[in-house]
NUKETI-863142 format. One record per residue (C-alpha): residue number from 1; residue in one letter; x, y negated, z negated. Coordinates in steps of 0.001 Angstrom, whole numbers. Each point is the difference from the previous one (the first is absolute). Layout:
NUM_a_X_Y_Z
...
//
This chain:
1_m_25554_-32460_9785
2_h_-3780_-102_394
3_q_-2163_-1028_-2932
4_l_-2206_2720_-1498
5_t_-3755_-510_245
6_t_-2743_1762_-1963
7_v_-2308_2009_2270
8_f_-1833_2018_-2642
9_f_-508_28_-3774
10_s_-1758_2278_-2450
11_n_-341_492_-3739
12_i_927_3638_620
13_p_3637_254_1188
14_m_-654_3367_1651
15_d_-2216_-1756_2549
16_c_3029_-2018_1080
17_h_2124_3130_267
18_i_-2560_1702_2250
19_l_-126_-2978_2345
20_k_3788_-378_-219
21_g_402_3529_1324
22_r_-2307_-750_2936
23_l_1842_-3197_941
24_e_3420_1618_-324
25_t_-1011_2696_2493
26_e_-373_-2871_2462
27_g_3523_-1188_-786
28_i_-1074_-2921_-2188
29_p_2185_-493_-3123
30_c_-2151_-500_-3117
31_f_626_-1125_-3568
32_i_-2278_249_-3049
33_y_156_-2769_-2611
34_d_-1227_-38_-3642
35_e_-591_3753_26
36_n_2085_753_-3101
37_l_-1676_-2784_-1972
38_i_-3423_1503_709
39_w_1122_3499_-990
40_v_1269_-1383_-3326
41_y_-2866_-2480_-592
42_p_-2969_1267_2088
43_f_-2425_-2476_-1614
44_r_2022_-2885_1447
45_a_-512_1184_3573
46_v_-2761_-2533_708
47_a_1904_-2869_-1632
48_i_3086_494_2193
49_g_-1984_612_3163
50_g_597_3757_176
51_a_2802_1852_1728
52_k_975_-1707_3251
53_l_1080_1634_3242
54_k_2339_-2279_1942
55_v_1503_236_3483
56_p_2540_-2166_1862
57_g_-1439_-2896_1960
58_s_1141_1568_3277
59_n_-2284_3006_-660
60_l_-2914_-1976_-1411
61_t_-2181_32_3131
62_q_468_3719_605
63_a_-657_842_-3659
64_r_-3228_-2012_-109
65_k_-1139_1617_3233
66_i_488_3489_-1475
67_i_-1740_-962_-3260
68_n_-2986_-1453_1867
69_r_-327_3207_2004
70_l_9_2014_-3217
71_k_-2705_-2249_-1448
72_n_-2064_688_3113
73_g_509_3755_-404
74_q_2515_407_2820
75_l_3404_1695_291
76_t_2403_-594_2850
77_d_2943_1924_1406
78_e_1755_367_3336
79_n_-3025_1860_1398
80_g_-2549_-2689_-827
81_d_-2578_-870_-2668
82_y_-1820_2463_-2230
83_s_-3012_-303_-2274
84_l_723_864_-3632
85_s_-3434_1594_-406
86_e_615_2224_3033
87_i_3407_1042_-1346
88_f_-1441_846_-3426
89_n_-2892_1955_1521
90_h_2409_1929_2220
91_e_2196_810_-3007
92_i_-3021_1215_-1974
93_i_-917_2338_2854
94_r_3617_1174_208
95_q_263_703_-3733
96_n_-3305_1902_92
97_e_1363_2130_2822
98_i_3144_735_-2030
99_l_-2153_1120_-2934
100_i_-2090_2167_2324
101_q_3107_1751_1338
102_k_1402_522_-3507
103_s_-3335_1420_-1152
104_r_1_2409_2935
105_i_3497_1216_-824
106_r_-799_523_-3686
107_n_-3148_1926_887
108_d_1893_2090_2551
109_s_3726_291_-760
110_s_612_1872_3260
111_l_-279_-3357_1806
112_i_3451_-913_-1340
113_n_1452_2538_2420
114_s_-2368_-1039_2806
115_p_246_-3805_214
116_e_-1377_77_3545
117_k_-3426_720_-1523
118_l_168_-3352_-1791
119_a_-195_-2042_3195
120_s_-1547_-3415_-604
121_r_-1227_-2822_2225
122_i_1205_-2535_-2557
123_l_3297_1398_-1278
124_s_3040_611_2156
125_a_1892_3294_146
126_n_2765_-1529_-2102
127_e_-2497_-1083_-2673
128_i_-1519_3490_-55
129_k_3507_1404_-439
130_k_594_-2280_-3003
131_i_-3295_1103_-1552
132_v_968_3664_397
133_e_3431_-618_-1562
134_a_-1617_-1888_-2881
135_e_-2442_2854_-587
136_k_2855_2515_-17
137_e_1679_-2065_-2708
138_f_-3307_-286_-1876
139_k_-428_3773_131
140_t_3531_517_-1329
141_i_-560_-2386_-2913
142_a_-3335_1664_-795
143_k_1859_3238_-745
144_r_2155_-1573_-2680
145_k_-705_1320_-3483
146_f_1094_-940_-3472
147_v_2892_2217_-1007
148_f_1020_-100_-3649
149_s_3524_842_-1121
150_w_1062_-574_-3612
151_k_3637_-351_1024
152_q_-729_-2687_2574
153_f_-2542_-1667_-2281
154_l_2505_-353_-2868
155_y_2637_-1237_2389
156_e_-2306_-2711_1280
157_l_-1248_-796_-3498
158_f_3439_-793_-1402
159_d_1227_-1771_3107
160_f_-1553_-3415_-619
161_e_684_-1173_3540
162_r_-2314_2657_1454
163_d_-3795_198_101
164_v_-1345_3172_-1597
165_f_-3590_-866_942
166_r_688_337_3705
167_y_-153_3766_-509
168_l_-3639_-408_-956
169_r_-653_-1678_3355
170_p_1173_2426_2692
171_k_-2049_-1882_2579
172_p_509_-3740_687
173_t_-2761_-2535_-523
174_d_-290_-570_3766
175_y_-1034_3626_400
176_y_-3068_-430_-2212
177_i_-951_-3280_1653
178_e_255_1562_3458
179_k_-1983_3046_-1128
180_e_-2788_-2084_-1499
181_i_-317_-2233_3065
182_v_-312_2914_2425
183_d_-2146_2169_-2288
184_n_-2460_-2810_-623
185_y_-120_-1149_3599
186_i_-3439_465_1512
187_r_-291_-433_3731
188_p_-2912_-2324_770
189_k_-2908_1800_1619
190_e_-1437_-2397_2536
191_s_-2795_2405_848
192_e_-1537_-285_-3478
193_p_-2758_-2634_-36
194_a_128_-2709_-2654
195_v_-2490_306_-2852
196_n_-2017_-3192_-372
197_c_-862_-1325_-3450
198_p_-3759_248_-675
199_n_186_-3217_-2037
200_c_1681_-2391_2461
201_n_385_2155_3127
202_s_3774_-539_54
203_d_2240_2696_1498
204_n_2904_-990_-2281
205_t_-527_3103_-2135
206_y_2158_2795_-1351
207_f_-818_3419_-1408
208_g_1965_814_-3151
209_f_-41_549_-3734
210_a_-2814_-1921_-1700
211_i_684_-2175_-3029
212_d_-3486_-1324_-738
213_f_-1849_1395_-3040
214_k_2980_2167_-881
215_w_-295_-535_-3739
216_d_-2946_2257_-747
217_i_-341_1948_-3276
218_l_1195_3330_1402
219_y_3044_-1648_1548
220_l_902_-1670_-3315
221_i_-413_3211_-2027
222_i_2181_2052_2339
223_s_2594_-2793_171
224_v_207_-143_-3827
225_m_371_3776_-225
226_a_2756_-41_2628
227_l_1650_-3062_-1637
228_t_240_-1671_3406
229_p_-2449_-1587_2483
230_l_-1206_2472_2589
231_f_910_-428_3623
232_l_-2636_-1219_2427
233_i_-2031_2857_1399
234_r_-2932_-1668_1791
235_k_226_-1516_3452
236_k_-2090_-2721_1591
237_n_55_-2478_2851
238_h_1158_-3459_-1088
239_c_-759_-3206_1894
240_f_2823_-2533_-146
241_n_-2303_-2720_1292
242_c_-2591_-44_-2795
243_g_1451_2513_-2486
244_h_-2963_2382_249
245_n_593_3728_-652
246_f_-2222_2533_1738
//
C-alpha cells in the first residue's frame, strides 16, 4: 500500500473538497485529513496546519502536475489545455445569451410556440429547447394563485406533521429568484459612449440614483411626515475612480 502524501492544505476545508473533486475526475483517489477538527474548532486551523488533501504516492506526480496547471490558470482534458480566463469569459457570454433569450420570450410569449425564431450563434438547438421548456414551466408557475379553504386550512393546522404556511407560498422561492434575475437583466449597449468624469477624466462611471446631499431640509420633513426615509429620486453620474458625482 502506497503512503499518502499531502499535496494541498488550506484553513478552509471546502478548498480541499473543490480540489479533491478535480483530482478525482482524473482518477486520482484523494483523502482529506483534519477536516472535522477544523469544523469543530475553526480557530485551531492555523495551529494544526489546516485541512490537508492527501493522495497515494503512486499518484503524487500526476496530482502535482494538475495542481500546478490550476495555479497557472490552465485546465486540461482529453482535447488539450484550456485557459481558465477564456472559459470564464465564454461562460459569461453564454449566460448573457441565455438571459437575452429568456427576456425575448417573456416580452413575446408567442416565441414559445416558435422556437425557430430563437436561433442563436452561441446556443445549440438543444439548449434553446431547454430554455423554451423552462419558460413554459415558469409561465405555468406564474399562474398559480393563493386559494384559501377553511376546511383544508383547519386540517393542516391540526396535523402537526404538515406545513400550513406552504399555502401562503403558492410559488417556490426559485420562481422569484429567476424572475428577478431576468427582469433586472439589462443587455449591455456597446454603442453607448462612456461618460468621462470631469474631475479625473476616468471612464469608469455609472449613471444611477444619487446619494450625495440627500439629507436636505425638505427631504427630512417629508421623511418625518411619512415615518420612513424617502426613496432616492435624483440621478447623477458617479465616478468610481475618484468618487466625484456630476
